[in-house]
N, C-alpha and C positions, 0 to 999 in steps of 0.2 A: 368564451367571453372573459374579459378581466373584471375583477370587483370594481375599479375604478369607473369602466363603461357603464357597467349595472348602477352605481351609486350615482349617476347622472341621470337615470332615467326617472319618470314620474310613476305615480301608483297605477295609473291606466296601464302606461307602456310595461311595466313590470307583469301585471296580470296577463297581458297580451304575450310576452315573452314566455310566460310559465306555461300558458296552454300550447304555445308552439313547441316549446321543448318537450312537453308531455307526449303530444302528437308523433314528433320525430323519434322519441324515445319509443313508442309503440312500434312504430315502422322498422326501427333498428333491431327490436326484440323479434319482431316476425322473421326478418331476414336472416338473425341468427338462428332460430328453430329451423328454418329451410334450408340452411347451410349457403345461402346467398351472400353474407355478410363477410366481407374481407377485410375491413378495418374495424378490428373489434374492440380496440382502443377507444374508440369514438363514444362506446357506451358509457364506460367511466366518465369521459370528459364530460358528456351530456348529464348524468348523474350530479356531478359536482356543480354544472351550470345552473341547476334545477334547485341546488341545496342553496347555492348564492343568490338566487332570485328570491327565493323564500326567506332567505335571512333579510334582505332588504325591504320585503314586504312586511315582515314583523316590525321592522324599524318605521315604516312608514305609518303602520297600524297604531302603534303606541309610542308616541313621542315621550322622551324624557321629561318628568316635570321638574319645573324651575325649583331650586334650593330654597326654602322659606329661611331667610334671616330676621333676627330680631335685632332692631338697632338698641344703642346703649340706654336709652330713655324709656323704652317701651317695654309694658309688662307682656311675659310669656301669655299665651292664651290659654286658658282653664280647660282641663279635659271634662268631658261628659261624664256626668256622674251615672253610676251603674243602677239600675232599677233594681228595687229589693227582690230579693227571691221569695217566690211564695211558700206556703207551707203544703207539704202534701198529706193527702189525707192517709191515716193507717190503714195498714192491709188487715183485711178481714182472716180472722182465724179460724181454723176448721174445728167443728165440733168434733167430739169423739164418735158420734154417730156417722156422720161425714165421713171421716177417715176409715171407719169399718166399711163403709158403703163403698168406697171406691176399692177397698181391698178384696171385698166379695168377689167382683167377677173375675179377678185375675185367679182366684182359686178356683173357681168355676169352670175356667177355660181349662186348667190343667188336668182336671177330672176327666175329659173325654179323650185325652190323649193316651191315660193310662189304659182305658179300657179298648183303644184301638191297638195298643201294643199288645194285649193280653189276647185278642181275638186269634191273630193269627198263630201262636202258641199253641192256643187249644185246638184251633183246626188242624194245625200239624200233627198234633198228637192224636187226632180223631183218625187221620188219614194213616199213620202209622199202623194204628191199632186195626185197621182194617184188613 
C-alpha cells in the first residue's frame, strides 16, 4: 500500500487497516514457522505498511500547531513569573554519641566471625593430637 493511499484514509480507517495488517502479519509468521510460506518478501512489505499506517496515525493524533505571529503594533505576551523557591530545613547533625552507637554494632558483628574462624583451627589441632 502506498503512502499516498494511506494519507487519504481517515483515522478510523487507519486503525482498521492497522489491525488488519497486524493480523495478517501474525498469520504470515505462523506460516513461516511451519514452513508453509513461499513468498517471504511479503513479511517485509507488511511490516513497512504497518509502519506507514502508524506514521499517519501519529500525524492524525497530533496536528501541528499553527505558528504564532505578532503584528507590528502588538506587544509580545509576558512570560509567567516563576514561583519563589522555599527555603529547605537544615539537616540534623549527628551527635558524637549517635555516631559511636552506629559504629558499635559493626564492631560487634566482626567479633563472632573471628571466633568462628578460631574454632575450626582448634578442632583441627585437637583431632591431630588424638
